[in-house]
C-alpha angles and dihedrals in degrees: 000000000000119000120186141149125249123222090279094053094255117145114245122196108205094189122010098185140359111225124204116204112250094016091131125058119241089239089072101077120204115274121187116251119267120251097262092044090050089052090050092050090047090051090052090050090052088055101249141086131166119241091242089059091062102074117153090247092054093047090051090051091050091050091050092048092049093047090052091049093048092047091050090051094053119106111271118258115241092243091054091056092045092052091046091052094046091053091045091051090066091055105047132065104235105022120162117246103262094237122158091259095051091044090051090054091049091047090052096046094042098039091118092056107095124238094251090068097063096085142124088261093059091049089054091047089051094054094044095051113122125254113280127194092343096310114129122243113291094357097124 
C-alpha cells in the first residue's frame, strides 16, 4: 500500500488492498459494508484518508469486504447453479428437473449473472414474483 500526500497535504492511498481471486470461501456470503466502513471506502474514492483512519483493523476489514465483493462478482460455478435450481424446483409448480442437461443450458444462458446472485434470497424473490401474462406466481 502506498500512502502519500498531495500538494494540499491530503493523504492519498494508492492501493488500499490487494485482492487474490478465490481468497474467500463461497460459504461466506456477501454482506454490505457497515456504516463506518462505507465512509472509509467513500473517503478513499474521493482521494483522501487521514492517517488515523488507516488502523490495521480497518485495513483488514476493507480487505475482507473487497474479497467478498470480488468473490460475489465471479462467474458462478456449474454446481452452484445446479444446487440453486434443485432447491428452486421444490418451490415452484412446473419446475424443470434439474438434470445435468437442463443445468448446462441455465449455466450457458445465465453465464453473465455473477455468483453472488445465486442465493436463497433470489430463490425467495423468484417464487414471490407477481403473475405475468397469465402465468401463476413462481411458475416460470
